[in-house]
Z-matrix of the N, CA and C atoms (Angstrom, degrees):
N
C 1 1.500
C 2 1.574 1 109.51
N 3 1.312 2 117.39 1 -40.11
C 4 1.408 3 119.48 2 -174.69
C 5 1.533 4 109.06 3 -71.78
N 6 1.288 5 112.36 4 -35.46
C 7 1.558 6 119.39 5 -173.90
C 8 1.608 7 100.45 6 -74.74
N 9 1.227 8 124.46 7 -36.29
C 10 1.494 9 122.53 8 -175.47
C 11 1.568 10 105.04 9 -76.31
N 12 1.271 11 124.80 10 -31.46
C 13 1.455 12 122.64 11 178.75
C 14 1.527 13 106.88 12 -76.86
N 15 1.253 14 119.70 13 -36.35
C 16 1.568 15 119.58 14 170.17
C 17 1.415 16 112.93 15 -57.42
N 18 1.388 17 114.83 16 -46.09
C 19 1.486 18 116.75 17 177.44
C 20 1.460 19 117.18 18 -61.41
N 21 1.296 20 113.04 19 -36.77
C 22 1.407 21 117.01 20 174.86
C 23 1.513 22 115.77 21 -73.09
N 24 1.253 23 113.99 22 -30.69
C 25 1.507 24 118.83 23 178.07
C 26 1.578 25 107.50 24 -68.79
N 27 1.280 26 122.80 25 -40.98
C 28 1.449 27 129.24 26 -175.65
C 29 1.590 28 105.69 27 -75.69
N 30 1.254 29 116.57 28 -35.14
C 31 1.488 30 116.76 29 177.51
C 32 1.497 31 107.89 30 -65.73
N 33 1.319 32 118.88 31 -45.04
C 34 1.393 33 122.36 32 179.15
C 35 1.533 34 119.29 33 -68.01
N 36 1.227 35 108.95 34 -35.64
C 37 1.642 36 122.17 35 167.59
C 38 1.691 37 108.15 36 -58.36
N 39 1.237 38 112.70 37 -56.52
C 40 1.498 39 112.80 38 177.62
C 41 1.415 40 115.50 39 -55.20
N 42 1.382 41 115.72 40 -48.77
C 43 1.408 42 115.87 41 178.98
C 44 1.489 43 113.90 42 -60.33
N 45 1.341 44 119.26 43 -38.26
C 46 1.486 45 118.91 44 177.89
C 47 1.369 46 112.06 45 -70.31
N 48 1.441 47 123.38 46 -29.59
C 49 1.444 48 122.25 47 175.08
C 50 1.588 49 108.81 48 -67.97
N 51 1.215 50 112.73 49 -37.82
C 52 1.580 51 121.42 50 -175.09
C 53 1.595 52 107.86 51 -66.88
N 54 1.322 53 114.56 52 -40.41
C 55 1.375 54 121.28 53 -177.40
C 56 1.565 55 111.45 54 -68.70
N 57 1.398 56 110.40 55 -42.30
C 58 1.443 57 118.17 56 176.77
C 59 1.418 58 113.37 57 -55.43
N 60 1.475 59 113.54 58 -47.30
C 61 1.452 60 118.84 59 -178.14
C 62 1.569 61 107.98 60 -69.37
N 63 1.277 62 120.61 61 -37.97
C 64 1.418 63 117.31 62 178.07
C 65 1.619 64 112.71 63 -61.39
N 66 1.279 65 117.07 64 -31.35
C 67 1.353 66 121.88 65 179.97
C 68 1.515 67 107.94 66 -69.66
N 69 1.385 68 116.68 67 -46.23
C 70 1.398 69 120.55 68 -173.66
C 71 1.593 70 108.92 69 -68.92
N 72 1.353 71 117.65 70 -37.20
C 73 1.461 72 116.59 71 177.68
C 74 1.509 73 109.93 72 -71.54
N 75 1.275 74 119.32 73 -36.19
C 76 1.484 75 117.17 74 -173.53
C 77 1.562 76 110.62 75 -66.47
N 78 1.354 77 116.13 76 -33.10
C 79 1.484 78 119.65 77 176.39
C 80 1.595 79 109.02 78 -57.50
N 81 1.345 80 116.27 79 -40.87
C 82 1.483 81 118.69 80 -173.80
C 83 1.608 82 109.31 81 -74.00
N 84 1.319 83 108.97 82 -32.82
C 85 1.481 84 113.67 83 -179.60
C 86 1.521 85 108.85 84 -72.38
N 87 1.359 86 120.60 85 -39.50
C 88 1.401 87 125.40 86 175.07
C 89 1.634 88 111.32 87 -57.42
N 90 1.341 89 112.81 88 -42.32
C 91 1.402 90 118.30 89 -179.02
C 92 1.503 91 114.33 90 -68.11
N 93 1.375 92 113.26 91 -33.96
C 94 1.486 93 115.70 92 175.84
C 95 1.455 94 110.20 93 -75.03
N 96 1.389 95 122.98 94 -31.17
C 97 1.432 96 122.21 95 174.91
C 98 1.445 97 108.03 96 -58.72
N 99 1.407 98 120.82 97 -42.87
C 100 1.423 99 129.75 98 -174.65
C 101 1.486 100 107.92 99 -61.35
N 102 1.282 101 114.91 100 -44.23
C 103 1.565 102 120.95 101 -179.76
C 104 1.547 103 107.32 102 -62.81
N 105 1.300 104 119.71 103 -47.84
C 106 1.396 105 124.49 104 -177.42
C 107 1.640 106 109.36 105 -62.00
N 108 1.245 107 116.97 106 -43.18
C 109 1.407 108 125.57 107 178.69
C 110 1.532 109 108.04 108 -62.47
N 111 1.303 110 119.27 109 -50.24
C 112 1.469 111 121.66 110 178.00
C 113 1.701 112 114.22 111 -55.65
N 114 1.338 113 109.68 112 -40.93
C 115 1.427 114 117.91 113 -167.55
C 116 1.584 115 102.53 114 -84.54
N 117 1.220 116 120.59 115 -37.77
C 118 1.622 117 121.51 116 -167.29
C 119 1.528 118 112.23 117 -120.97
N 120 1.312 119 118.90 118 -12.22
C 121 1.411 120 120.75 119 -177.95
C 122 1.460 121 108.58 120 73.79
N 123 1.293 122 113.67 121 -161.41
C 124 1.457 123 120.39 122 -177.95
C 125 1.560 124 113.77 123 89.25
N 126 1.290 125 118.01 124 -154.25
C 127 1.479 126 117.26 125 -177.59
C 128 1.486 127 108.08 126 -121.60
N 129 1.337 128 113.95 127 173.58
C 130 1.498 129 124.62 128 -177.98
C 131 1.498 130 109.75 129 -58.46
N 132 1.295 131 118.06 130 -47.54
C 133 1.434 132 122.83 131 178.09
C 134 1.494 133 113.35 132 -54.29
N 135 1.296 134 118.92 133 -50.00
C 136 1.478 135 128.92 134 175.23
C 137 1.568 136 110.86 135 -49.94
N 138 1.337 137 112.18 136 -52.60
C 139 1.405 138 120.38 137 177.54
C 140 1.554 139 115.46 138 -54.74
N 141 1.355 140 111.29 139 -47.87
C 142 1.494 141 115.77 140 179.93
C 143 1.548 142 108.32 141 -63.96
N 144 1.358 143 114.17 142 -39.19
C 145 1.560 144 115.35 143 -177.96
C 146 1.634 145 106.11 144 -65.20
N 147 1.278 146 113.62 145 -30.63
C 148 1.553 147 111.71 146 -177.89
C 149 1.489 148 107.59 147 -72.18
N 150 1.356 149 120.12 148 -35.97
C 151 1.442 150 122.18 149 -177.65
C 152 1.539 151 105.71 150 -68.37
N 153 1.305 152 118.20 151 -45.20
C 154 1.423 153 119.89 152 -179.47
C 155 1.485 154 115.30 153 -61.40
N 156 1.399 155 118.13 154 -44.84
C 157 1.379 156 122.26 155 174.12
C 158 1.584 157 111.60 156 -59.49
N 159 1.178 158 118.51 157 -44.41
C 160 1.451 159 123.26 158 175.20
C 161 1.621 160 113.92 159 -56.93
N 162 1.269 161 110.14 160 -46.47
C 163 1.448 162 118.95 161 179.58
C 164 1.567 163 107.93 162 -66.04
N 165 1.261 164 121.92 163 -39.70
C 166 1.421 165 122.99 164 -179.36
C 167 1.664 166 110.19 165 -69.62
N 168 1.388 167 111.98 166 -44.42
C 169 1.466 168 119.14 167 -178.57
C 170 1.499 169 107.23 168 -57.14
N 171 1.325 170 121.98 169 -44.55
C 172 1.442 171 126.77 170 -174.91
C 173 1.398 172 117.31 171 -88.16
N 174 1.412 173 117.67 172 -6.99
C 175 1.447 174 124.99 173 -174.18
C 176 1.526 175 112.17 174 54.08
N 177 1.288 176 112.42 175 44.97
C 178 1.456 177 121.97 176 178.13
C 179 1.603 178 113.31 177 -127.14
N 180 1.377 179 109.54 178 140.13
C 181 1.481 180 113.05 179 -173.29
C 182 1.595 181 109.35 180 -52.54
N 183 1.330 182 116.07 181 152.74
C 184 1.418 183 120.18 182 -176.81
C 185 1.547 184 108.91 183 -63.31
N 186 1.275 185 116.51 184 -43.01
C 187 1.481 186 121.21 185 -176.63
C 188 1.642 187 106.87 186 -59.65
N 189 1.315 188 117.11 187 -38.53
C 190 1.452 189 119.41 188 -167.56
C 191 1.598 190 101.34 189 -76.75
N 192 1.345 191 120.92 190 -34.55
C 193 1.507 192 120.84 191 -179.89
C 194 1.560 193 104.88 192 -67.27
N 195 1.307 194 115.47 193 -41.87
C 196 1.558 195 119.13 194 -176.99
C 197 1.519 196 108.08 195 -62.42
N 198 1.367 197 117.26 196 -45.47
C 199 1.430 198 122.99 197 -178.20
C 200 1.493 199 110.81 198 -60.82
N 201 1.339 200 120.98 199 -44.95
C 202 1.396 201 122.37 200 178.64
C 203 1.504 202 109.09 201 -61.18
N 204 1.288 203 116.97 202 -49.96
C 205 1.599 204 117.06 203 177.77
C 206 1.515 205 110.19 204 -55.49
N 207 1.345 206 120.98 205 -45.31
C 208 1.520 207 117.52 206 -176.75
C 209 1.475 208 107.85 207 -68.41
N 210 1.379 209 124.78 208 -42.00
C 211 1.330 210 123.09 209 175.95
C 212 1.476 211 114.28 210 -56.29
N 213 1.339 212 115.57 211 -44.41
C 214 1.585 213 119.30 212 176.43
C 215 1.432 214 109.43 213 -61.61
N 216 1.187 215 120.06 214 -45.91
C 217 1.478 216 118.60 215 -179.28
C 218 1.648 217 109.91 216 -62.76
N 219 1.196 218 117.67 217 -33.24
C 220 1.482 219 119.22 218 -171.59
C 221 1.529 220 102.74 219 -70.96
N 222 1.390 221 120.44 220 -29.03
C 223 1.494 222 118.87 221 -175.42
C 224 1.499 223 109.99 222 -87.09
N 225 1.316 224 119.11 223 -12.83
C 226 1.553 225 120.39 224 179.94
C 227 1.605 226 107.13 225 -78.35
N 228 1.254 227 115.74 226 145.50
C 229 1.429 228 119.61 227 174.68
C 230 1.530 229 109.73 228 -65.73
N 231 1.316 230 118.76 229 143.96
C 232 1.439 231 122.37 230 -177.51
C 233 1.536 232 108.19 231 -87.21
N 234 1.315 233 109.17 232 148.70
C 235 1.585 234 117.66 233 -176.54
C 236 1.499 235 103.94 234 -91.38
N 237 1.248 236 116.62 235 137.89
C 238 1.414 237 120.29 236 179.09
C 239 1.570 238 105.20 237 -89.61
N 240 1.367 239 110.07 238 144.98
C 241 1.534 240 117.56 239 -177.52
C 242 1.568 241 97.85 240 -76.30
N 243 1.529 242 110.21 241 146.70
C 244 1.444 243 115.48 242 176.08
C 245 1.449 244 108.41 243 -64.78
N 246 1.404 245 114.42 244 144.32
C 247 1.345 246 119.81 245 175.11
C 248 1.489 247 114.32 246 -80.15
N 249 1.208 248 118.65 247 145.48
C 250 1.572 249 124.60 248 -175.64
C 251 1.384 250 113.90 249 -82.55
């Protein structure tokens, strides 16, 4: 009984860790999609497809491609909106 409970605990703990990581990586992917949309226009699906294509071409995880894009955008100077 104790071993079964320990196994259930560790399974739940691993699932919680995986879900937390998925939420963290999803936020970066969404930010990268927003950057692509701002630069190229289009829709969210096309932005995601562009990220996936880049990930596959470079043989790099999707999250890593998204993180590089977000990091690069953070270093670029921001454009001011035109004043009305």
